[in-house]
C-alpha positions, 0 to 999 in steps of 0.5 A: 489526507496524503498518503505515500504508497510504495510499490516493490518487485512485481507490483511495480510492473505497469504501475508506478514506483512510488505516489502520493494519494488524497484519501478520505479522513480514516481511510484504511489500507485496503482503501488505499490499494483500491484508490491505487488500483493494486488488487488486494490479492497481490499484496501480500506484505504490507507495512506502514511506516515501516510496521506490519499492517493489515488492510483494515489498518487506519491510516493517518496523515502523512503516513507511508505504505510499503507494498510487497507481493507474494514472495516465492523461491527456494 
């Protein structure tokens, strides 16, 4: 199945902004991050089709993932 992965903020450094990945059926968010080379510790906030998801969330054909690093400030 094909999914789109969008990286935001510092996750883009040395990587990509947006890319499509071919994954096996029933792959999870965590497996998509692994395939993209994004360490799970760097992925603090994940959305699948605009809804918050965890690493165990199963993906479907055409899903769109948005991945954000930990957010700091003050």
